[in-house]
N, C-alpha and C positions, 0 to 999 in steps of 0.2 A: 507406235505412233507414226503416221504418215510423215514423210520428210517435209512436205509443204506445211503441215500443221506445226511441226517442230519450229520452223522458221517464223511462223506467225507468232508463236509464243515467245520466241527469242527476241523478236522485234520489240515486244512490250517490255522485256527485261533490260534492254540496252539503255533505255532512258534518254533524257535530252528533251528536245522540243516535243511537245505533246503530239503524238500520232506520227512522228517522223519515221519514215521507212529507211533504216540504215542499210548501207550497201552490203555489209556482211550477212544480212538476212534475206537478200534477194534469192528468189527461186524461180524455176521455170514456170512461165504462165502468170507471174505476178504483175499486177497493174501498179504502176508507179506514178504518183503525182506529188512531187516534193521539190525542195530546193537543194542544190548541190554546187560544189565549187568546180569550175572548169580548170582542169590541170593542163590539158593539151587540146589543140584543135588544128586540124589540117584538112585540106580538100583532097579528094581522090576521085578516080573514075572507075565505073564498073566495067566489066568486059564488053558491054555494049556502048561504052563511051559516055554514059550518063554520070553527071557529077553528083557526089554525095560528100558528107563530112564525117571524118573520123574524130571522135571526141572522147577524151578521158575525163570522167567525173570522179570526184573524191569527196568523202566525208571522213570522220575520224576513225571509222572502222575499216576503211580500205578504198580501193579504186575499182571502177568498172569501165569496160570498153563500151562506148555508145556510138550509134550510127544515126545520122540525120539523112534519110534517103531522099527527102524532098526539101532541100535547103532553101529553095525559092518560093515555098508555099506561104500563104498568108499567116499560117500559124507559127512560123519560125521568125523571130525577131533577130536583129543584129546583136552579136555578143562577141566577147573576146576572152582570151586566156586570163585566168584569175578573177573572172566575173563570177558572182553567185547567181545562178540561174534557176528559175522554176521550170521544171520539165514534166511533161506527161508522156508516158510510153509504156511499152510492154517488155518484160524480161523473157529472153529466150536463151537456150543453151547452144553454143556453137563451139565445136571441137572441145567439148567438155568444160567450157568456161562460160559463165554468165555474160550476156550481152544485152544492152538496152537499146531498143528501137524507139527513137523519139519522134512523136507526132506533133507535139507543141513545145515551144521553148520561148521564154522571155527573161530578160534580166530582172532579178528579184529586187524589190525595194528594200532599202535599209529599214531595219526594225522588224522585218518579216522572217528573219533567220538569226540564229545564235552562232557567231563565228567559232566558238570553242567546239561546236559539233563537227567542224570540218577539218580539224587538224589532229592527226594521230598523236597520242601523248604517252609518255613513259608511264608504266604502272607504278613507278617509284615517285614519291613526292619530292619536290625541289628542296624542301627543308631538310629531308632525310639525307639527300645526296650532298647538300652543302655541308652538313655536319660531318659526314664521312670524309669528304674532301679535306676539310679543316684538320681533322684528326690525323689523316694520312700525311699531310704536310708537316704537322707537328712531330710526327714520328721520325722524320728525316733529321738526323743530328748533325750531319756535315754542314758547317756554317755557310758554305758557298752554295751548295744545292738548296738548302733551306731558304736562303735569301732569294735565290732565283725563283723558286716556287711561289714565294710570297709576292714578289714583284709581278709575276704573271697572273696568278689566280686570286689574290686578295687585294692588292693595291690598285690594280688596273680594273676599276669598277665596270667600265664599258666592255672590256673583254670578258670579264667574269659573267656579266649578264648574257652576252652572246653565247658563251661556252655552255652555260646551263640550259639555254633554250634550243641549242642547235641539235641537228640530227647527226648521226655518225656516218650516214650513207644516203644516197638518193633513193635506193630501194632494196639493196641486198640484205643488210642487217641493221638493226637499231635505227631504222629510217623514220624516226618520229621525234616530236618535240621532247627534249631531254635525253635523247638517245646517245648523244656524244658523251655527256657526263656519265650516263649509266654504263656505257661500254668502257670508258676510261677507268672508272672505279672498279669494274669487274676485272679488267686486265691487271690493275694495281694489286687487287686482292690475290689473284693467282700468282703474281710475282712475289708477293709477301710470303706466300706458302713456299714457293721455290727457294726463297732465301733461307727459310727455316730448315728446309730439307737438304739443301746443298750449301754448307757453311762456306765454301770457297767463293760464293757470290758476294759481291760488294752490294749490300742491301740498299744503302743510300743512293748509289748510282742507279741501281735497278728500279727502285720506286720512283725516283725523279724522272727517269726515262719513260716509265709506264704512264705517269701522269701527263707527260709532255708529248707522248708519241704521236697523238692525233690533233694537236692544237692547230695545225695548218688547215684542218677541215673547216674552221670558222671562216677562213678566206676562200677555200676551195669550193665550198657549197654556199649558195645563197640562203637567206633566211626563209622561213615559212611565210606565206603559203607556197612560194615558188619551189624551194628546196631542190634546186638544180645546179649544175656546174656553172661557176662564174668563168669569165674569160681567163683570169689568172689560174683558176683551178684546172681548166682545160690545157693551158699552155705550160704550166709549171708543175702543178700537182701538190698535194698536201704534204708529202714527205720533204720535198725541198723547201717549201714555204715554212714548214715547222722548223727545219734545220736553220734557216736564215733567222727566224725569230729568236731561237735559242742562242745562236751565236751573237746576235746584236745585244741581247740582254746580259749575257755573260760578260761582255766587254764593258758594261756599265758598272759592274761590281768590282770594287778595288781589289787587286791582288788575286783575282780568280785564277787558280792554277791552270795554265794552258793545257796540261795533259788531261785534267778532268773535263775541261771544255771539249777537247777532242774526243774523249771517250763517250761523253754524253751525246755529242753530235753524231758519232758513229752509230750509237744505238738507234737514234732517230732515223738515220739514213738506211739502216739495215733491218728495220723492224718488219718488213714484208718477207724477209728471209731469203728470197731468191730474186735474181736479176729479172727473170721473166714475169715476176709478180709486181714489178715496179720499183724494187729497191735499187738505188744506185750502187750500193755495196752489199756484199754478203757478210753475215756476222763473222767477226774476227776475234771477239772477246766473249767470254761466257755470258755476261750480262746482256749483250746484244742477241745472243742465241736464245736465252731464256725469254727475253721480251718478245721475240718473233714467235716462239711457241705459244706464249700466253695470249698474244693478239690473235693468232690463228685459232686457238682453242675456243676463245670466246666468240669470235666471228662465226665459226662453223657451227657450234652448238646453238647459237642464237638463230642462225639461218634455218637449222633443222626445226627448232622449236616453233618459229614463225610459220614454217611450211606445214607442220603438223597441226598447229592451231587453226590455220586457214582451212585445212582439210576437214577438221572437226566441224568447223562452222558451216561448211557447205555440204556436209554429209558424205564427203568422198571417202573418209576413213571407214565409216560404217558400211558403206556399200562395197568397199574393196576388202572387207575382212581385215582391216588394219593397214593394208597396203594403199599408198596414196599415189604411186606412180614414180616415174623417173624425174629426178631433180637435177637440172644441168649445173647448178652451183655446187652441189655435193657430188655430182657425177655418179649417182647411184639411184637405183630404185629404192624408195624409202618405205618403211613400215613403222607403224605405231607399236610401241612395246606392249606386250600382252598384260592385262591386269594381274595375272598370276605372278608376274615377275616382281 
């Protein structure tokens, strides 16, 4: 099957608004006339000094770099970041990546688009993740850690809602609605395995740290559809924000042992493992080391999975005999595992 024919069929499979052309199905030479969410917008100049617009468009399947080469033409209406816009243009490939050249653009009227089609969403259901979160909290027997987890994730309804809807990152891994909960539960499951395999680990401390390690991201990153760094996120970062939240809540729990609060806080501060990766402290106890490994494992494998999925969708893996090229986040040329494996 020709690659363009494959994506035409894939467009029909994705679903959503009738006839919508999703970004993951774009291919070279495709004509686009549909509604997308404006993620970024900035003016630039060509080598000849002519003004044009750099625009990033988004739907729930991904993002695409777009150019408005004639921003002052009658066919281009005023628009801003986070607007839903109707665009007409052609897809080309530049440096191996799809790019949309926009000839017409106007802000879309409400009712002409379905917002859920423009936000990337976890493949896991919210109900499933909430149930797993509840069971994981119940498995923590230490009364102080259990109380802390209940105060954060169960009793604080506002935080719970934000946590379940938030992403785990702007773009690197789990960068979609529900991504933070999905990543957190995955890290906790890996830590649960570690605790069974290494009896010296204090399971209640490790699981509590795993569930709490990224709670600062609810403040560090703004909610969708923006999903970008907040001022507090840029200036302080989720590690310190999370540590502060844990410390404040522990102080509200009567007789919370100071040594347990310190060890839990240390796990949060050290969960990136190395100073150059943003951790204020390097792991000094086994639980902190185990948490840093679990966090890194889940982040790296998800990064690879998302890159391989993207390569599959744009045909890059098939064209490269499984090889999809160098990935700067993994720092390696990546290849899809052979079917024989």
